[in-house]
N, C-alpha and C positions, 0 to 999 in steps of 0.2 A: 948372498942374503936375499935372494929372490924368493926362496921357499921359507915359510915360517918354520922356526925350529920347534922342537918338542915342547918346550915350556910355553911358547906363544900359542901353539895349538891347544894345549891343555887349558890355558887361560881363556881362549875363545870358547872352548867347549864348556867351561865352568860358567862363563857369562851367559851363554845360551841356556844352560840348564837352570840357572837362577831365574832367568826371565820366564822360562816355562813353569817353574815352581810358583812364581808369583801369579802368573795367569791362572794356574790351576787353583791356587788358594783363593783368588778372587772369585772364580767360578763356584767353588764349593761354598764359600761364604754367602754368595747370592742365592744359591740353591737352598741353603739352610734357612735363610730369611723367608724364602718363598714357602718352604715346607712348614715353617712355624706359623706363617700367616694362614695357610690352608688348614692346618690342624685346628687353629682357633676358629676358623669359619665352620668347619665340620662340627666342632663342639657346640657352637652357637646354633647351628641348624638342628643338631640332635636335641638340644634343650627345647627349641621351638616345637619340634615334632612331639616330644614327650608332653609338653604343656598342652598342645592341641589335642593329643590323644586323651589326656586327663580331662579336658573340658568336654570332649565328645564321648565321655564314658556312657555306656548304655544306661538309660533311665527307666528301663522296663522293656517290655517286648516292643519290637519295632512294628509299626502297622504294615500290613501287606501293601505292595505296590498297587497303583490305581488300575492296572489291567486285570486284577483278580475280581 
């Protein structure tokens, strides 16, 4: 009985695989939260840029720079 039998090896392997799956699931969940947060930030920045561009819409010809 020094060497684990086939069922014991399978049970150990299953336990290790379950732990790996849980770790991967936790990692994927954290990454999705991060991706979601970043997508919301990008959308907010896009709205800010669009609003700034709308406010800075050309109001007529731009005067020449001072060095002319």
